[in-house]
C-alpha positions as CSV (number, residue, x, y, z in Angstrom):
1,M,-15.4,172.8,75.1
2,K,-17.6,175.0,74.4
3,N,-19.0,178.2,74.6
4,I,-22.2,180.0,76.2
5,I,-23.6,183.8,74.9
6,L,-25.5,185.4,77.2
7,V,-28.1,187.5,75.5
8,G,-31.1,189.5,76.5
9,M,-31.8,192.7,77.5
10,P,-30.2,195.7,79.8
11,S,-29.8,195.1,83.6
12,C,-31.4,190.8,82.6
13,G,-29.0,189.7,84.3
14,K,-26.4,188.5,81.3
15,S,-22.5,189.8,83.7
16,T,-23.9,188.6,87.7
17,V,-25.4,186.0,85.9
18,G,-22.3,185.0,83.5
19,V,-20.0,185.6,86.3
20,I,-21.5,182.8,88.7
21,L,-21.5,180.8,85.4
22,A,-18.3,180.1,84.8
23,K,-17.3,180.2,88.4
24,T,-19.2,177.1,88.8
25,M,-18.9,175.5,85.6
26,N,-15.2,176.3,85.4
27,K,-14.7,178.3,82.3
28,G,-13.6,182.1,81.3
29,F,-15.8,184.7,81.9
30,V,-15.9,187.4,79.7
31,D,-18.4,190.9,79.1
32,T,-18.2,192.0,76.1
33,D,-19.1,195.5,77.4
34,I,-16.1,195.9,78.8
35,L,-14.0,195.0,75.8
36,I,-15.8,197.0,73.5
37,Q,-14.9,200.0,76.7
38,Q,-10.8,198.3,77.1
39,R,-10.7,199.1,72.5
40,E,-12.0,202.5,73.4
41,G,-10.9,203.9,76.3
42,K,-14.0,205.2,77.5
43,T,-17.2,203.9,78.9
44,L,-20.2,202.9,76.7
45,Q,-22.1,206.0,78.0
46,E,-19.3,208.2,76.3
47,I,-18.9,206.5,73.3
48,I,-22.4,206.8,72.1
49,D,-22.5,210.3,73.9
50,T,-19.4,211.3,71.7
51,Q,-19.6,209.4,68.9
52,G,-23.4,208.0,68.0
53,N,-25.3,204.9,68.2
54,D,-24.1,203.8,65.1
55,Y,-20.1,204.0,65.4
56,F,-21.2,202.3,68.9
57,H,-23.2,199.6,66.5
58,H,-20.2,199.2,64.2
59,V,-17.2,199.0,66.9
60,E,-19.6,196.1,69.1
61,E,-20.1,193.8,65.6
62,Q,-16.3,194.3,65.5
63,V,-15.8,193.0,69.3
64,L,-17.8,190.0,68.3
65,L,-16.6,189.0,65.6
66,D,-13.6,189.4,66.2
67,F,-13.2,187.0,69.9
68,D,-12.3,183.9,68.9
69,K,-11.5,181.9,72.2
70,V,-13.1,178.8,73.5
71,D,-14.5,176.8,77.0
72,Y,-16.0,180.8,77.3
73,V,-19.4,182.2,79.3
74,V,-19.8,185.9,77.3
75,A,-22.2,188.0,78.5
76,T,-22.7,190.6,75.0
77,G,-24.2,193.9,75.2
78,G,-28.3,193.5,74.7
79,S,-27.6,195.5,70.9
80,S,-25.7,192.2,70.4
81,I,-28.3,190.5,68.9
82,Y,-28.9,193.0,65.5
83,F,-25.7,191.8,64.1
84,D,-26.2,187.9,62.9
85,K,-23.3,187.1,61.5
86,A,-21.2,187.9,65.1
87,I,-24.3,185.6,66.3
88,E,-23.7,183.0,63.9
89,K,-19.3,182.5,64.5
90,F,-21.1,181.7,68.4
91,K,-23.4,179.7,67.5
92,E,-20.5,177.4,65.6
93,K,-18.7,177.7,69.2
94,G,-21.2,177.3,71.6
95,V,-24.5,177.6,72.7
96,V,-26.7,181.7,72.9
97,V,-29.1,180.7,76.3
98,Y,-31.4,183.8,75.9
99,L,-32.5,185.1,79.5
100,R,-35.9,186.4,79.7
101,V,-36.9,188.7,81.4
102,S,-40.1,191.0,81.3
103,L,-40.4,195.0,80.6
104,E,-41.7,195.9,84.3
105,T,-39.0,193.3,85.8
106,V,-36.3,195.2,82.8
107,L,-37.6,199.0,83.9
108,E,-37.3,198.1,88.0
109,R,-33.9,197.4,88.0
110,L,-32.5,199.3,84.9
111,N,-32.2,202.9,87.0
112,N,-29.3,204.5,85.2
113,I,-30.6,204.4,81.5
114,T,-28.2,207.2,80.5
115,T,-25.4,206.6,82.3
116,R,-25.6,203.2,81.7
117,G,-25.1,203.0,77.7
118,V,-28.0,201.5,76.7
119,T,-28.6,202.1,72.5
120,L,-31.5,203.8,72.6
121,A,-32.8,206.6,69.4
122,K,-34.1,209.5,69.8
123,G,-37.7,209.7,71.0
124,Q,-37.4,205.9,71.2
125,T,-38.3,204.8,74.8
126,L,-37.2,201.2,76.6
127,G,-40.2,199.8,75.9
128,D,-40.2,200.3,72.4
129,L,-36.8,199.0,72.1
130,Y,-38.0,195.7,74.3
131,N,-40.1,195.5,71.6
132,Q,-37.8,195.4,68.8
133,R,-35.7,193.1,70.7
134,I,-37.7,190.3,72.0
135,P,-37.7,188.5,68.6
136,L,-34.2,189.2,67.3
137,Y,-33.3,187.0,71.2
138,E,-36.3,184.0,70.2
139,K,-35.0,184.0,67.7
140,H,-31.2,183.3,67.7
141,A,-31.5,181.4,71.3
142,D,-30.7,178.2,71.6
143,V,-32.2,177.9,75.1
144,V,-34.3,180.6,76.6
145,I,-34.2,180.2,80.5
146,D,-37.4,182.3,82.2
147,G,-34.9,185.1,85.3
148,D,-38.1,186.7,86.2
149,G,-38.9,186.0,90.4
150,K,-35.4,183.6,90.6
151,T,-32.7,184.1,92.1
152,V,-28.9,184.5,89.7
153,E,-28.1,180.0,91.6
154,E,-31.5,179.5,90.2
155,V,-30.6,180.7,86.4
156,V,-27.2,179.5,86.6
157,S,-28.8,175.4,87.7
158,E,-30.9,176.0,85.0
159,I,-28.3,176.8,82.5
160,I,-26.4,174.1,83.3
161,N,-29.1,171.5,83.2
162,L,-30.4,172.7,79.8
163,V,-26.6,173.4,78.3
C-alpha cells in the first residue's frame, strides 16, 4: 500500500501519467498543484504573480508536508524537489519516480510558460531552471523513467514494472 510520487520538470507528464497509473493500479490520485490552488483559492500563476515565488514555495512545501494519505499516486509540482524534508517524508511511505525528459522535450511541450505557474527567478531561463533541478531529481529518485519518445502507456508500464 505504498504511494508512488512522481517528480520531474513541468510538462514531463506527471499529471497525465499519474491519472492513468492510478487507474491501472487501483490507487487514489492527487496533483499537489491542485491542492495548492484549492488551499489558496487562486491559480498557481495568480499566486506567483501576486505573492511571489518565495510565498508560493512556502505554500507548496506546507501542502507537501501536510499530505498524509497512503496508496496514492502523487503528481508533484516541478519545484517540489527543493523541499528535502517533504521529499524524505514521501519516501517513508512510498517510492519517488523521476520522469526524465530532455530540455528539448520540455521546451516543445511547455508552450504556456507565462500562465502555467512555473517559478522562474528574474532573468532565469527554462534552460537554467532545468539545469538547476535535474541534479535534485536524480539525487532524490528511487526510480528514473525516461519519457522522451514514449507514450503515456509505455511510461505507465515501465513504472509498474519497476515499483
